[in-house]
C-alpha positions as YAML, in Angstrom:
chain: A
units: angstrom
residues:
- id: 1
  name: MET
  ca: [203.26, 230.91, 186.35]
- id: 2
  name: LYS
  ca: [205.91, 231.29, 189.16]
- id: 3
  name: LYS
  ca: [204.05, 228.66, 191.16]
- id: 4
  name: LEU
  ca: [204.29, 226.26, 188.22]
- id: 5
  name: VAL
  ca: [208.06, 226.83, 187.88]
- id: 6
  name: VAL
  ca: [208.45, 226.30, 191.67]
- id: 7
  name: LEU
  ca: [206.45, 223.03, 191.40]
- id: 8
  name: VAL
  ca: [208.54, 221.78, 188.53]
- id: 9
  name: VAL
  ca: [211.77, 222.58, 190.33]
- id: 10
  name: PHE
  ca: [210.53, 220.95, 193.43]
- id: 11
  name: ALA
  ca: [209.49, 217.82, 191.47]
- id: 12
  name: MET
  ca: [212.86, 217.60, 189.87]
- id: 13
  name: LEU
  ca: [214.60, 217.83, 193.26]
- id: 14
  name: VAL
  ca: [212.41, 215.13, 194.74]
- id: 15
  name: GLY
  ca: [212.90, 212.88, 191.74]
- id: 16
  name: CYS
  ca: [216.64, 213.29, 191.77]
- id: 17
  name: ALA
  ca: [216.93, 212.72, 195.53]
- id: 18
  name: GLU
  ca: [219.16, 209.97, 196.67]
- id: 19
  name: LYS
  ca: [217.39, 206.75, 197.11]
- id: 20
  name: LYS
  ca: [217.84, 204.76, 200.31]
- id: 21
  name: PRO
  ca: [219.92, 201.57, 200.01]
- id: 22
  name: LEU
  ca: [217.95, 198.33, 199.77]
- id: 23
  name: THR
  ca: [217.70, 196.13, 202.82]
- id: 24
  name: MET
  ca: [218.91, 192.51, 202.52]
- id: 25
  name: GLU
  ca: [215.37, 191.39, 202.28]
- id: 26
  name: GLU
  ca: [214.51, 193.87, 199.50]
- id: 27
  name: GLN
  ca: [217.62, 192.71, 197.64]
- id: 28
  name: TRP
  ca: [216.61, 189.04, 198.13]
- id: 29
  name: HIS
  ca: [213.13, 189.75, 196.95]
- id: 30
  name: GLY
  ca: [214.51, 191.35, 193.74]
- id: 31
  name: TYR
  ca: [216.80, 188.34, 193.20]
- id: 32
  name: CYS
  ca: [213.92, 185.97, 193.55]
- id: 33
  name: LYS
  ca: [211.83, 188.01, 191.08]
- id: 34
  name: SER
  ca: [214.75, 187.44, 188.65]
- id: 35
  name: VAL
  ca: [214.71, 183.70, 189.48]
- id: 36
  name: GLY
  ca: [210.97, 183.56, 188.74]
- id: 37
  name: ASN
  ca: [211.57, 185.43, 185.39]
- id: 38
  name: ALA
  ca: [214.33, 182.88, 184.62]
- id: 39
  name: ALA
  ca: [211.78, 180.03, 185.23]
- id: 40
  name: ARG
  ca: [209.36, 181.68, 182.90]
- id: 41
  name: THR
  ca: [212.03, 181.87, 180.18]
- id: 42
  name: ILE
  ca: [213.05, 178.25, 180.73]
- id: 43
  name: MET
  ca: [209.39, 177.25, 180.28]
- id: 44
  name: LEU
  ca: [209.26, 179.34, 177.07]
- id: 45
  name: ASP
  ca: [212.43, 177.57, 175.77]
- id: 46
  name: ARG
  ca: [210.79, 174.20, 176.52]
- id: 47
  name: GLN
  ca: [207.61, 175.22, 174.70]
- id: 48
  name: ASN
  ca: [209.83, 176.20, 171.73]
- id: 49
  name: ALA
  ca: [211.49, 172.86, 171.57]
- id: 50
  name: ILE
  ca: [214.89, 173.75, 173.08]
- id: 51
  name: GLU
  ca: [216.47, 170.50, 174.13]
- id: 52
  name: LYS
  ca: [217.05, 169.90, 177.90]
- id: 53
  name: ASP
  ca: [220.81, 169.23, 177.20]
- id: 54
  name: GLN
  ca: [221.16, 172.66, 175.67]
- id: 55
  name: ALA
  ca: [219.44, 174.20, 178.70]
- id: 56
  name: ILE
  ca: [221.75, 172.40, 181.08]
- id: 57
  name: GLU
  ca: [224.76, 173.24, 179.05]
- id: 58
  name: HIS
  ca: [223.81, 176.95, 179.19]
- id: 59
  name: ALA
  ca: [223.09, 176.78, 182.94]
- id: 60
  name: ASN
  ca: [226.42, 175.26, 183.77]
- id: 61
  name: LYS
  ca: [228.09, 178.47, 182.48]
- id: 62
  name: ILE
  ca: [226.68, 180.28, 185.50]
- id: 63
  name: ASP
  ca: [229.36, 181.17, 187.97]
- id: 64
  name: ASP
  ca: [227.23, 181.79, 191.15]
- id: 65
  name: ASP
  ca: [226.42, 178.48, 192.97]
- id: 66
  name: THR
  ca: [223.13, 179.71, 194.44]
- id: 67
  name: THR
  ca: [221.80, 180.82, 191.00]
- id: 68
  name: LYS
  ca: [223.03, 177.71, 189.25]
- id: 69
  name: THR
  ca: [221.33, 175.52, 191.87]
- id: 70
  name: PHE
  ca: [218.01, 177.34, 191.37]
- id: 71
  name: ILE
  ca: [218.31, 177.29, 187.51]
- id: 72
  name: LEU
  ca: [219.18, 173.59, 187.30]
- id: 73
  name: GLU
  ca: [216.30, 172.81, 189.71]
- id: 74
  name: ILE
  ca: [213.96, 174.75, 187.40]
- id: 75
  name: ILE
  ca: [215.24, 172.97, 184.34]
- id: 76
  name: GLU
  ca: [214.61, 169.55, 185.93]
- id: 77
  name: TYR
  ca: [211.09, 170.59, 186.98]
- id: 78
  name: VAL
  ca: [210.14, 172.16, 183.67]
- id: 79
  name: TYR
  ca: [211.46, 169.32, 181.47]
- id: 80
  name: ALA
  ca: [209.75, 166.68, 183.64]
- id: 81
  name: LEU
  ca: [206.33, 168.18, 182.91]
- id: 82
  name: PRO
  ca: [204.28, 166.39, 180.17]
- id: 83
  name: GLU
  ca: [204.32, 168.22, 176.91]
- id: 84
  name: ARG
  ca: [200.57, 168.43, 176.52]
- id: 85
  name: GLU
  ca: [200.39, 170.15, 179.92]
- id: 86
  name: ILE
  ca: [202.75, 172.88, 178.90]
- id: 87
  name: LYS
  ca: [201.13, 173.42, 175.54]
- id: 88
  name: GLN
  ca: [197.45, 173.30, 176.77]
- id: 89
  name: ASP
  ca: [197.66, 176.75, 178.25]
- id: 90
  name: ILE
  ca: [200.89, 178.31, 177.09]
- id: 91
  name: GLU
  ca: [200.78, 181.62, 178.96]
- id: 92
  name: GLY
  ca: [199.29, 179.91, 181.96]
- id: 93
  name: ALA
  ca: [202.11, 177.44, 182.16]
- id: 94
  name: ARG
  ca: [204.71, 180.25, 181.98]
- id: 95
  name: GLU
  ca: [202.95, 182.24, 184.64]
- id: 96
  name: LYS
  ca: [202.55, 179.21, 186.95]
- id: 97
  name: VAL
  ca: [206.20, 178.30, 186.89]
- id: 98
  name: ARG
  ca: [207.23, 181.94, 187.33]
- id: 99
  name: SER
  ca: [205.08, 182.43, 190.39]
- id: 100
  name: GLU
  ca: [205.97, 178.99, 191.89]
- id: 101
  name: PHE
  ca: [209.77, 179.53, 191.76]
- id: 102
  name: THR
  ca: [209.49, 183.16, 192.82]
- id: 103
  name: ALA
  ca: [207.64, 181.93, 195.95]
- id: 104
  name: LYS
  ca: [210.02, 179.05, 196.44]
- id: 105
  name: CYS
  ca: [213.05, 181.35, 196.23]
- id: 106
  name: ILE
  ca: [211.55, 183.84, 198.73]
- id: 107
  name: ALA
  ca: [210.93, 181.08, 201.21]
- id: 108
  name: THR
  ca: [214.52, 179.82, 200.89]
- id: 109
  name: PRO
  ca: [216.79, 180.73, 203.86]
- id: 110
  name: HIS
  ca: [219.75, 182.86, 202.87]
- id: 111
  name: ASP
  ca: [222.68, 184.43, 204.73]
- id: 112
  name: LYS
  ca: [224.24, 186.27, 201.77]
- id: 113
  name: MET
  ca: [223.33, 187.73, 198.38]
- id: 114
  name: PRO
  ca: [224.28, 185.73, 195.32]
- id: 115
  name: ASP
  ca: [226.47, 187.44, 192.77]
- id: 116
  name: TYR
  ca: [224.07, 187.60, 189.77]
- id: 117
  name: LYS
  ca: [222.96, 189.64, 186.88]
- id: 118
  name: PRO
  ca: [219.21, 190.21, 186.72]
- id: 119
  name: PHE
  ca: [217.47, 187.96, 184.17]
...
């Protein structure tokens, strides 16, 4: 029983230990994951008949230039796709755009982190 108590206390200490700060690359990867998730959401909006003008109006409210550029690019790409293509495989279309824009973001050169809220 004493061993169990010691193990529980040890597990709590390890679990509460201070986490190392993320490197710039780890932060960028997290940001790009959010960009990919935003792309998936934009595709969902398109599939649910949200008009392009509404999407652009909403995107223009974003303060960070890097994020706004990515989002506007995603909107242009998603709304240029033929409707039958995005409705043929609904989940597949969402996943495809998410993975494409995550990869594109990761490959984008960067020298500073954007000021963003995770999507």
